[in-house]
N, C-alpha and C positions, 0 to 999 in steps of 0.2 A: 546719325551716327550713334551708336548704342556705346552704353561708360565702358564694355569690355575693348572696344577697337578704341576708343581713346586712351585707355589705359595703355594698350599695346603702343600707340605712337606716343605718349609720352616718355615709355621705357626706351624708344628707337632713341628721344631728341634728349634724353638721359645719359644713354652711352655716348653721344654726339657731344654731350656739354663736357665730358668727362674726359674724353680721348683724343678729340679734334686739337685741344691747344697743345698735346704733345706728339701730335702725329710725327713718324720720323725725327723723335727729341731723340739730340745728343747722339748721333751716331758714330762720332768719332770718339777716341778715349781719351784718359785723364793720364795717360799712361799704362802700362802694361798691367801694373798691379791693383788701377782703380778702373775699371771699365763702369762706362754709363750704361743705363737701362738704355733697351733701345724700343719703338713701339711702331709699328705699322697699320695701317687702316685699309680696307679693300672692302670689297663685296660689290654686288650684281644688281643692275635692272633689268625684270626680264617682262614680254607680253608672247602671249599666245593665241595662235589662229587653230579652232579645231572644226573638225567636217565629219558629224558620228554619223553612219549608216542605220543605227536604231532610234534617231530623233527624225522623224519626218517635219516636224515643223523648222528645224535648224534649215535641215534641207531646202527648204522653202526660202528659207533666207540667205542660204549660198553661204551658211558657214555664220559661226561667231569669233570676234577679235578681243579679245581684251587683256587687262591685268594678270601677270602670273605672279611674281613675288618683286620684293626690295629685300636686300638680306647685305647684313654690315656685316665683315669679319673682321677681328682685330687677331692679331700677332705681336707677341713683346717677348725680350731674352733679357735677362741678366745674369750675367757670369753661365754657369749652367743651369738655372733656373730658363722654364719659358712658360709662355700661355698661349695658348689657341680656341680662338672662340667664333661662335656662329651664330648670329641672333637671324631670323626668316620672320618677315614680313608677309603673308599671303591674305587674300580676300578673304572675308567674315564666314565665307561659305565652305573655305577649305581651312580652317582653325584658325583662323587668324594670324596672331605674333608669338613666337615661342622658340625657345633655344635648341635648335638644331645640335650642338656640339659644342663641348667646351671643357677644357682640362687644362691643371697646372703640370706640368711636364719637368722632369730630370736627367739629365746625360751625366749617365755614370761616367762613360767616356766614349770613345768614337763609334764604340758599337751596340752600347747596352744606356736604356733609358726605361723610365718609370713614368707612366701616366697617371694622375686620379682626377675622376669628376665624371663627367658626363662622356665615356669614352668610347672610343669605337672598339664594338666587340669583335674579337679576333676568330673569325670564321669566316671559311671558305676565300675566294681571290676579293683581295681587297684593294682599292675602295669601292671599287662596282664591280660585279659580275658581269658586267654586260658595257654595250659600246653605246646606246640611245638615248633619249631623253624620258622612255618610260622604265627605265630599268629594266629586270627581268624577274621572274615568278621567285625566286628565294626572297627577294625584296619584300612579296606580298602578304609575305607570312613571317618577316621578322628574322629573315636570316640571307640579306644583303643590306649591307650599307646601315647598320643597326648599331646603336648608341643607348647603354645604359649606365647606370652610378655605379662606378667600383674603381679598381685599381687594375692596371698594366703593365705588364713587363715585358719588353721585349730584348732580343739579340740578335742581329744582323749580321752575319760572319758570311765571308767570301762564298763558300759554298753551301752553309746553312743557315735557317733563320727559325729562332724557336720564340713563341709567344706563349704565354698562361697571365690568366686574368681572373680577379674574384669580381662579382658583381651584386651588390646586396639587394641590387631590385632595378627595375627601369625608372623613368624620369617619374619621381614624387611630387606631387604639386598642389596636395591637400595637405597630406601629416593627418589625417584625420585617425580615428580609432578604427574605422571599418569603413570609410570611404574608398568608392571605388576609384580605378586609377582613371585619371582624364584621357579623352582620347585628342586632347591640343598637342601633337607631339608630330617630331618629322616620322621619326619611324614605326615601323608596325610592331606592340605589343600584345599583350594579350591584357585584356581590361573586362568588365563586367564585375562577375561575381569571384573573378579569383585574379591573383596577382603573383605576379613574378619576384620570386625572391631566394637570394641565395645561389646564385649560379657560378658554375666553374668555367673555363673555357681552356683548351689548350689547342697548342696548332704547332707542327712544324712542316716547314720546306725544305728542299732539295734543289739545288741549283748549280746543275752540272755546267763545269766549265769549257764551253763550246762559241761558236763564232756569235750567236744570237740570244738573247736571254731564254731560259727556259725556268720555269718552277714548278714544281710536283709536288702536292702537298695533301695534309691530311690534316684535319679538324674535328674535334670533339667538343660539346658542352653539354650539362646537365646542370640543371634547377630546380627550387622547389616552386609547387602553385598553391598558393595560399586561398582557401576559400574564406569570404568574410561572413557566408552564413554558416556554414558547417566551425568555423575556426581549425577545420584541419587541412593540412598540408599533403598535397599530391607531389606527382613528379612530373619533368619531360626529360628530352635527351634528341639531340641532333647529332648526327656523324655526317661527312661530306668528303669526299677524294676529288684532287682538283689538279685542274693543268693550267698553265698561261704561259703562252709564248708570244715574244716581240721582237721584232727586227726594227730597221730603218723603216720599213713601208708595211711590214703585215703583224698582226694581232690576231691572237686567237686565246678563246678561254672557255674552257670545257670543267662542268662538275656535276657529279652526282653526290644527292643528298638523301638521307631520309631522316625521319622527324618523327615523335611521337609525343603525346599528351596523355596524362592521366589525373585530370583534376578530382578533386573530393566533393564533387554537387551533393547535393542536397536530394535527399530522395526523390524518386518522380522526374528529376530533371536529366538528360542526356550527358553521358561523357563522349558521345561520338564526335561531337562540336565543343569548339571552345570560340569564346568570342575575340577578338584585335580589333585594336582601331589606331587611327592615324588621321591626320588633318580633319580632326572634330567630328570624324564620324564611323562608327563600330561595323562590321562585319561580322559574319561567321565563317570559321576554318574547320577542317576535318581534324581530328587528332592523330591520325594515321595514316600518314601519304610519304611519297619519295616525288622526288624532283630532278631530273635529268633538264639539264640546259647548255645547251653552245652557241657560242658565236664565235664570227669573226670578222675583221677590218681591213682593208686596206686603204693606204694614206698616199696622197698625192700631193705632190709639192709643186702649187702655181707660179707662185714668187709674182703676182701681177699689182695693180698699182690696190686695187680694191680686196683681191683676194690670193689670203697665203698660201693656206690647206684645205682640200677637200677629202674629207673620210667617208667612204661609203663601206654599209656594214648591213651585217644581216643576224639578228638575234633568235635564236630559236629555243622555248621552255615548255615544257610537259610535266604534269602534275597528275600522278596516279594514289588515286585514294585507295586505302584498303580497309574499305568498309561496305558492306553491302548494299548494293543501291543508290552508291554515291556517285554522281556524274564526274570524269575526271575532267581538267582544264589544261586548255592549249594554248600557247601566246607566240606570235612573231611577230618582230619588228624587222620590217626593211626600210635604210632610210640613209641620209647623207649629212653630214657636218661639213658647214662652211665656217672656216675662220679666217675672219678679215680685221687683224689687229686685235682690238679691245671687241670687236663683235664677233660672235658664235651664234649660228643658226642652226638648230637641228628641223630637219624635216624628214617626217617618220609615216610609214604609212604601217600602223600595228593591227594586227587582226587573231580573232580569239576566239572561244568561246569556254563557256561557265568560268568566265572572266569578269569580278566586281567592275572592271572598270572599263569594259570590254563589252558592252550592252546587256539583257536580259536582266534578272533581280538582284541588285546589288547587293542584298542581305545574303543569301544564301549562293551565291554561286562559286565560294570557293570552299564548302561544306558538300550538302546535297545536290545542287547543281539540278541541269537538268540531263535526264538522260536521253533525249532527243532532239540535242542544242543544233541549232545553227551558226555557221559563224558571224560574226558581226567584225564593220572595221571602222578605224578612226585614221581619218588623215590629221596630219598635226603639223605646225610652224612653230618654233619655239625660238624668238629674237632675244639675244642677250647682250647687252652691252656690261662686260666686267673691269673692274675698277680696283 
């Protein structure tokens, strides 16, 4: 076991040592004027089986089954203040240990709050723009379930929601003068010679008063790209229109996204490609694209001894690259989520092409890609105990 992995384990032990003695600490009050702090600990342990069409040796073995992630979630509150933090420990090959999210929040009233720290970026459908374990194409280019360092304001009314945020940068782990951003993170961010800086976000949601839940929204973000070689700052932006529907047993998520990156790279280095990274590994992404994604799911209430609910879903994503010669990317995930009390099992059949996590050349599938690709598929089972 290397030093970095040992440090990650000791970090988890330290968190446990600090927080466990106070688990569910002082849930009652010493009177209305003297509330006590509350703290709860949760988490998950997950394992994963996968069988991939582009890995012949794996097919000979009948697939592989192994450790996915151990995560620790901490939620606490005192009066109008609260904290939300989640630390994840993956295998060394998938980035090891890192903080997924973590912020200090303050509730101004029942509808308004402010969060500061490693906060979810208010862009598109939150928390996930998908139903499956793989998420959808926006995630792989930093536009789904993304977390950055900054401050976020939210207003949630009966018919309208407003979200605004400022992010100084993505997760900064080195604090060096010209150090590249680390790829040891959960959400995809720009890495390599460029850094995300000074990003602003705005999102508005309209929720008509109908029998089922409908959300129609617009999202926008704009930020800088600081190049550590040229010391010049480029820019980037993303826009999205999105719709979400939820009833007792049906769910729909649809979004159209436009994004463009304009880095100030050194002479001779292409500006058609930006480097992004997560889980300890970087890859290339086209700097001008649109993404269209649509997902639907149906929930069945079983209420048997070992199965409470079954959710069947299909999520589709298409990435159109606006650069001559770059191959477009596709992704489709058909699957089922089985809920058995604290145990949740995702059974997914994920297929696509020009997708770094679905066959081909991992480095350039989201950039140049293959002009004549073939579909690859991965059968995946993820089993997790959530506590």
